[in-house]
MIZAZA-511515 format. One record per atom (N, C-alpha, C): chain; atom name; x, y, z. Coordinates in pm, 1 decimal. Layout:
<nodes>
NODE mol atom       c1       c2       c3
NODE   A   CA        X        Y        Z
...
</nodes>
This chain:
<nodes>
NODE mol atom       c1       c2       c3
NODE   A    N   1505.3  -2032.1    262.2
NODE   A   CA   1510.1  -1898.0    224.1
NODE   A    C   1663.2  -1865.0    178.0
NODE   A    N   1656.9  -1804.9     50.0
NODE   A   CA   1787.5  -1764.9     -2.6
NODE   A    C   1805.3  -1616.0     41.8
NODE   A    N   1936.4  -1587.8     62.3
NODE   A   CA   1968.2  -1443.8     84.9
NODE   A    C   2060.6  -1387.8    -21.3
NODE   A    N   2048.8  -1263.8    -39.2
NODE   A   CA   2140.4  -1188.0   -122.8
NODE   A    C   2223.3  -1086.8    -72.1
NODE   A    N   2312.7  -1035.6   -120.9
NODE   A   CA   2379.8   -903.8    -78.5
NODE   A    C   2326.7   -797.0   -144.4
NODE   A    N   2282.8   -692.2    -73.3
NODE   A   CA   2248.8   -560.4   -130.8
NODE   A    C   2332.3   -444.6    -96.5
NODE   A    N   2368.8   -365.8   -198.8
NODE   A   CA   2450.7   -255.8   -170.9
NODE   A    C   2366.4   -135.9   -142.5
NODE   A    N   2403.8    -55.6    -63.0
NODE   A   CA   2324.6     67.7    -25.4
NODE   A    C   2421.6    175.9     -2.4
NODE   A    N   2395.5    291.4    -76.7
NODE   A   CA   2490.3    407.1    -62.6
NODE   A    C   2414.2    495.9     32.6
NODE   A    N   2481.7    551.8    139.4
NODE   A   CA   2423.0    659.8    224.2
NODE   A    C   2527.1    734.7    290.7
NODE   A    N   2494.7    857.3    319.4
NODE   A   CA   2582.4    945.1    390.3
NODE   A    C   2670.3    880.5    496.9
NODE   A    N   2795.7    908.9    507.3
NODE   A   CA   2891.2    843.7    594.7
NODE   A    C   2837.2    864.7    736.5
NODE   A    N   2822.2    990.5    767.0
NODE   A   CA   2776.4   1021.8    904.6
NODE   A    C   2642.2    953.0    951.5
NODE   A    N   2547.8    946.3    860.0
NODE   A   CA   2424.1    877.0    890.7
NODE   A    C   2452.8    722.9    904.6
NODE   A    N   2535.4    663.7    815.8
NODE   A   CA   2578.3    516.4    825.4
NODE   A    C   2627.2    507.7    961.6
NODE   A    N   2718.1    582.5   1011.4
NODE   A   CA   2791.7    566.5   1140.4
NODE   A    C   2699.7    592.4   1253.7
NODE   A    N   2604.6    678.1   1241.5
NODE   A   CA   2500.4    687.0   1363.0
NODE   A    C   2409.4    583.3   1351.1
NODE   A    N   2370.8    526.1   1235.8
NODE   A   CA   2296.1    414.7   1229.4
NODE   A    C   2347.2    285.6   1278.6
NODE   A    N   2468.1    255.3   1238.5
NODE   A   CA   2536.4    145.3   1299.1
NODE   A    C   2564.3    157.2   1445.3
NODE   A    N   2594.7    262.9   1489.7
NODE   A   CA   2600.0    276.8   1646.7
NODE   A    C   2475.9    257.1   1708.5
NODE   A    N   2350.6    301.1   1647.3
NODE   A   CA   2226.5    290.2   1705.3
NODE   A    C   2198.0    147.7   1710.5
NODE   A    N   2209.9     72.5   1604.4
NODE   A   CA   2190.9    -67.7   1595.9
NODE   A    C   2276.1   -156.6   1694.8
NODE   A    N   2391.9   -114.3   1714.4
NODE   A   CA   2477.2   -176.7   1800.5
NODE   A    C   2439.2   -160.7   1946.8
NODE   A    N   2391.8    -35.4   1983.0
NODE   A   CA   2347.2     -7.2   2120.2
NODE   A    C   2211.7    -74.6   2140.6
NODE   A    N   2137.6    -89.8   2049.0
NODE   A   CA   1997.5   -166.4   2065.7
NODE   A    C   2010.6   -301.1   2045.9
NODE   A    N   2133.7   -352.4   2008.1
NODE   A   CA   2140.4   -510.5   1997.3
NODE   A    C   2073.9   -552.8   1872.4
NODE   A    N   2062.0   -465.4   1763.8
NODE   A   CA   1997.7   -494.1   1645.2
NODE   A    C   2089.2   -542.3   1538.1
NODE   A    N   2051.4   -631.9   1442.7
NODE   A   CA   2129.8   -678.3   1335.5
NODE   A    C   2085.5   -580.4   1223.0
NODE   A    N   2201.3   -516.8   1168.3
NODE   A   CA   2175.3   -416.2   1058.7
NODE   A    C   2104.6   -472.9    941.0
NODE   A    N   2141.5   -584.0    897.2
NODE   A   CA   2062.9   -641.1    777.2
NODE   A    C   1923.5   -659.2    808.3
NODE   A    N   1900.2   -730.1    917.4
NODE   A   CA   1752.0   -762.1    950.8
NODE   A    C   1669.5   -633.1    966.3
NODE   A    N   1734.0   -518.8   1029.7
NODE   A   CA   1670.7   -391.4   1035.1
NODE   A    C   1641.8   -344.7    908.4
NODE   A    N   1719.3   -343.1    803.0
NODE   A   CA   1682.9   -289.0    664.3
NODE   A    C   1588.2   -388.3    602.0
NODE   A    N   1581.0   -510.5    628.5
NODE   A   CA   1491.7   -611.3    573.8
NODE   A    C   1355.9   -581.0    622.1
NODE   A    N   1353.0   -550.4    753.2
NODE   A   CA   1213.9   -537.9    821.3
NODE   A    C   1166.2   -400.4    778.2
NODE   A    N   1255.2   -305.2    759.4
NODE   A   CA   1215.9   -171.7    707.7
NODE   A    C   1166.6   -177.8    574.1
NODE   A    N   1209.4   -250.2    490.4
NODE   A   CA   1177.8   -267.2    356.5
NODE   A    C   1031.4   -328.2    351.3
NODE   A    N   1023.7   -426.7    427.4
NODE   A   CA    887.4   -512.3    416.9
NODE   A    C    772.6   -420.2    473.8
NODE   A    N    816.7   -340.5    591.9
NODE   A   CA    713.0   -231.7    645.5
NODE   A    C    675.8   -144.6    546.0
NODE   A    N    769.9    -89.5    471.0
NODE   A   CA    736.4     29.9    375.5
NODE   A    C    657.0    -19.2    253.8
NODE   A    N    689.3   -147.3    206.0
NODE   A   CA    621.7   -207.5    101.0
NODE   A    C    475.2   -218.9    144.4
NODE   A    N    459.4   -279.8    268.8
NODE   A   CA    322.8   -296.1    311.5
NODE   A    C    238.0   -163.9    335.1
NODE   A    N    301.8    -62.6    386.1
NODE   A   CA    249.8     75.9    393.6
NODE   A    C    196.7    119.1    278.8
NODE   A    N    280.0    108.0    165.7
NODE   A   CA    244.1    145.7     34.6
NODE   A    C    134.0     76.6    -35.3
NODE   A    N    141.1    -49.3     -9.6
NODE   A   CA     16.0   -131.7    -68.9
NODE   A    C   -113.9    -96.8      2.3
NODE   A    N   -107.7    -81.3    137.0
NODE   A   CA   -214.3    -31.3    214.4
NODE   A    C   -270.6     97.8    157.6
NODE   A    N   -178.9    201.0    129.2
NODE   A   CA   -211.7    319.6     92.4
NODE   A    C   -273.5    312.1    -46.7
NODE   A    N   -225.6    217.0   -131.8
NODE   A   CA   -283.1    214.8   -263.0
NODE   A    C   -402.6    146.0   -271.2
NODE   A    N   -438.9     38.5   -184.1
NODE   A   CA   -556.6    -13.8   -160.4
NODE   A    C   -665.2     73.8   -127.2
NODE   A    N   -617.3    176.0    -16.4
NODE   A   CA   -724.2    257.1     32.3
NODE   A    C   -761.0    367.9    -89.6
NODE   A    N   -660.2    397.0   -169.7
NODE   A   CA   -697.7    492.1   -273.5
NODE   A    C   -787.3    408.1   -387.1
NODE   A    N   -765.4    294.5   -411.0
NODE   A   CA   -853.8    216.7   -498.3
NODE   A    C   -975.6    204.1   -456.0
NODE   A    N   -992.5    174.4   -324.2
NODE   A   CA  -1125.5    159.2   -269.0
NODE   A    C  -1202.8    283.4   -267.6
NODE   A    N  -1136.8    392.9   -230.5
NODE   A   CA  -1201.6    535.3   -231.4
NODE   A    C  -1251.0    571.5   -366.5
NODE   A    N  -1162.8    538.3   -469.1
NODE   A   CA  -1209.6    566.2   -609.0
NODE   A    C  -1335.5    479.3   -657.8
NODE   A    N  -1321.1    356.9   -599.8
NODE   A   CA  -1422.4    260.1   -646.2
NODE   A    C  -1559.9    326.2   -573.9
NODE   A    N  -1559.8    365.6   -465.9
NODE   A   CA  -1674.6    419.8   -380.5
NODE   A    C  -1731.1    543.5   -458.9
NODE   A    N  -1645.2    628.4   -507.3
NODE   A   CA  -1677.3    729.8   -588.9
NODE   A    C  -1758.4    705.6   -725.9
NODE   A    N  -1711.9    595.8   -775.0
NODE   A   CA  -1740.8    559.3   -920.6
NODE   A    C  -1873.5    456.7   -924.1
NODE   A    N  -1887.6    395.3   -806.1
NODE   A   CA  -1983.1    300.3   -791.8
NODE   A    C  -2127.7    354.3   -834.5
NODE   A    N  -2192.8    282.5   -922.2
NODE   A   CA  -2314.4    319.3   -972.6
NODE   A    C  -2418.8    259.5   -874.3
NODE   A    N  -2532.6    329.2   -852.3
NODE   A   CA  -2641.8    280.4   -774.5
NODE   A    C  -2740.4    214.9   -861.4
NODE   A    N  -2822.2    115.0   -818.7
NODE   A   CA  -2912.2     47.5   -892.3
NODE   A    C  -3038.2    139.1   -887.4
NODE   A    N  -3115.8    123.1  -1006.6
NODE   A   CA  -3235.5    188.7  -1025.0
NODE   A    C  -3356.8     94.3  -1030.6
NODE   A    N  -3458.1    131.5   -975.6
NODE   A   CA  -3584.4     53.7   -990.4
NODE   A    C  -3618.8     23.2  -1130.6
NODE   A    N  -3639.2   -111.3  -1168.6
NODE   A   CA  -3667.3   -133.9  -1308.1
NODE   A    C  -3804.3    -69.1  -1339.7
NODE   A    N  -3908.8    -84.2  -1266.0
NODE   A   CA  -4031.2    -18.9  -1313.6
NODE   A    C  -4011.2    134.0  -1335.7
NODE   A    N  -3928.1    197.1  -1269.3
NODE   A   CA  -3912.2    340.1  -1292.8
NODE   A    C  -3845.9    367.9  -1426.3
NODE   A    N  -3746.1    280.3  -1458.1
NODE   A   CA  -3673.8    283.6  -1588.9
NODE   A    C  -3781.4    268.1  -1682.4
NODE   A    N  -3869.0    153.7  -1686.1
NODE   A   CA  -3962.7    145.5  -1794.8
NODE   A    C  -4054.2    248.2  -1796.6
NODE   A    N  -4108.8    307.7  -1688.3
NODE   A   CA  -4192.1    426.9  -1699.1
NODE   A    C  -4122.4    537.3  -1763.2
NODE   A    N  -3997.6    566.9  -1729.8
NODE   A   CA  -3924.6    687.8  -1773.3
NODE   A    C  -3895.1    665.7  -1930.2
NODE   A    N  -3858.4    545.0  -1970.3
NODE   A   CA  -3835.1    523.9  -2099.3
NODE   A    C  -3964.4    520.6  -2195.3
NODE   A    N  -4083.7    500.3  -2129.3
NODE   A   CA  -4198.5    499.7  -2197.0
NODE   A    C  -4217.3    350.8  -2267.4
NODE   A    N  -4145.6    259.7  -2199.4
NODE   A   CA  -4159.5    117.7  -2241.5
NODE   A    C  -4288.2     52.4  -2197.5
NODE   A    N  -4354.9    -21.1  -2289.4
NODE   A   CA  -4490.1    -62.3  -2252.0
NODE   A    C  -4449.2   -216.0  -2207.7
NODE   A    N  -4493.8   -249.4  -2087.8
NODE   A   CA  -4469.0   -380.5  -2027.9
NODE   A    C  -4584.0   -468.5  -2053.5
NODE   A    N  -4559.4   -602.3  -2056.2
NODE   A   CA  -4661.2   -692.4  -2107.6
NODE   A    C  -4754.1   -739.3  -1976.7
</nodes>
């Protein structure tokens, strides 16, 4: 796995609080952000999949009986 450096701008007070929290909990800051990004992407993909499925269900057409269609359209069957 190749790693890269990512620059992040955030409020100084929030950064200090976050770094202190990570230090107190024994967490590695980079790993914390990496896992947070993975979790957020997964959360958004799940939400999008849920929306796609919900829209599919709304648009799903139901099958109709062939004999009913023939009768309704007045088609003579052989």
